[in-house]
Each structure stands twice: as C-alpha cells, then as structure tokens.
C-alpha distance (Angstrom), angle and dihedral (degrees) to the residues before:
residue distance angle dihedral
L1 . . .
F2 3.76 . .
A3 3.83 93.8 .
L4 3.81 90.6 48.5
A5 3.77 93.0 48.4
N6 3.88 91.7 53.9
T7 3.67 96.4 54.5
Y8 3.79 85.8 96.8
V9 3.71 91.3 74.4
P10 3.94 100.8 63.4
A11 3.83 88.5 36.0
K12 3.87 90.0 55.1
W13 3.89 88.4 47.4
L14 3.76 92.2 51.0
R15 3.81 90.0 47.2
T16 3.86 92.4 55.6
K17 3.82 94.1 40.7
F18 3.69 98.0 52.0
N19 3.94 93.5 31.5
F20 3.86 96.1 -128.5
K21 3.77 112.0 -169.5
E22 3.80 132.5 -157.0
V23 3.90 92.0 30.6
G24 3.89 93.7 99.2
E25 3.95 93.4 104.5
K26 3.84 90.9 48.0
F27 3.80 90.9 51.1
S28 3.84 93.5 48.7
I29 3.79 86.4 58.0
F30 3.66 92.8 42.3
L31 3.82 89.2 53.2
R32 3.88 89.8 50.7
Y33 3.82 88.1 55.4
H34 3.85 91.6 43.7
C35 3.90 88.9 57.0
L36 3.86 93.5 44.6
W37 3.85 97.7 44.9
N38 3.73 89.2 46.0
L39 3.81 91.2 49.9
G40 3.78 88.5 46.5
A41 3.75 90.9 50.3
F42 3.76 93.5 50.1
I43 3.79 92.4 49.8
T44 3.79 88.9 47.7
C45 3.90 87.8 49.5
C46 3.82 91.1 51.8
I47 3.81 94.3 47.5
H48 3.84 90.3 46.1
C49 3.85 91.2 51.1
Y50 3.84 89.5 49.3
V51 3.76 98.4 47.1
T52 3.84 99.2 43.0
S53 3.80 119.0 93.3
W54 3.82 96.8 -135.4
M55 3.79 134.7 46.9
N56 3.68 136.9 174.6
Y57 3.85 139.9 -169.3
W58 3.88 92.7 -97.3
L59 3.80 93.5 57.3
L60 3.77 91.9 44.3
I61 3.82 89.2 50.9
S62 3.85 90.5 48.4
T63 3.83 90.9 49.7
V64 3.82 89.8 52.8
L65 3.82 92.6 48.0
M66 3.84 90.9 47.9
G67 3.82 89.6 48.5
W68 3.82 90.2 49.6
L69 3.84 91.5 50.9
V70 3.73 94.0 47.4
V71 3.85 96.3 46.1
G72 3.74 90.3 43.5
G73 3.73 88.6 52.1
F74 3.80 92.8 53.7
L75 3.82 91.5 46.8
M76 3.75 88.0 55.8
K77 3.90 92.6 44.2
Y78 3.77 93.3 51.6
K79 3.76 94.8 41.5
Y80 3.75 109.3 -132.2
S81 3.86 120.7 -173.1
A82 3.76 116.4 -30.6
T83 3.84 95.9 -115.5
L84 3.82 91.7 50.4
K85 3.69 89.4 45.8
K86 3.74 94.2 56.4
G87 3.81 92.9 50.8
V88 3.79 94.2 44.7
Y89 3.69 93.4 47.6
F90 3.83 92.3 52.6
L91 3.75 91.8 49.9
H92 3.93 97.0 40.7
T93 3.85 94.1 50.8
Q94 3.79 97.1 46.3
Q95 3.90 110.5 121.0
G96 3.83 89.7 -154.0
V97 3.88 91.7 64.9
F98 3.98 88.9 49.3
I99 3.89 89.7 48.3
A100 3.72 92.3 45.4
L101 3.78 88.4 50.6
L102 3.87 93.0 51.1
F103 3.86 89.2 46.6
C104 3.86 95.4 49.5
L105 3.86 87.4 46.4
M106 3.82 93.2 53.2
K107 3.81 94.6 40.6
G108 3.86 92.0 48.0
H109 3.78 90.2 51.0
Y110 3.83 91.0 48.5
V111 3.86 92.8 -116.4
I112 3.83 92.6 128.8
C-alpha cells in the first residue's frame, strides 16, 4: 500500500523532466490517491504496531517518520500559512527522510 501510494513521486519527476502537457487533471486525481493511500498505509502501520506482540526502536522510529510524512503531506494539501508551508514542503519532500523510513522498516523487521 505504501509503495503503491508513492508512485506519484517518480511520475511527477518524469512529468517535469519531459514536460508532459495536458496531464494536469490526471495528476490532481493521482495526488488525491497519493494522499489517501498514504493515510491508509499509516493507519495500517499504526494498527499493525498495536496488534503485534513485539516492538523495537527501529519500528517505532519508522512509525514516527511515516507519521511525519503523512501529517506534513496533509499540511501541504490544505495549505496552512505560507511560512509553515515552506518548511513543511522542504521536510516532506526530502528523499533522505523517505530513505531513512525504508531503512528503519527493514532494520526493524530484521531484513537487514
């Protein structure tokens, strides 16, 4: 669910790199799904963390990072004040946070 929700990011990069026109309406629909699927993934993550019998710090850190990305995305979507929007946009769109999230998820599930 989380991987499917974030296909929006490479698709937007391709759109800007190759200057595709007349796809704006489709991207606004895609952005709506991006927000809803990420919210669904975060809710699933929270339920999964609550129900499981074991927990470690890596999974807790990944849950916090995922929550930050989801809350930051909704703050961007609903356009709060301009000064807040600039800071939230910077922190929400950092690939480092996303990579750290994936690392913490894999480390917490003992994949790496």
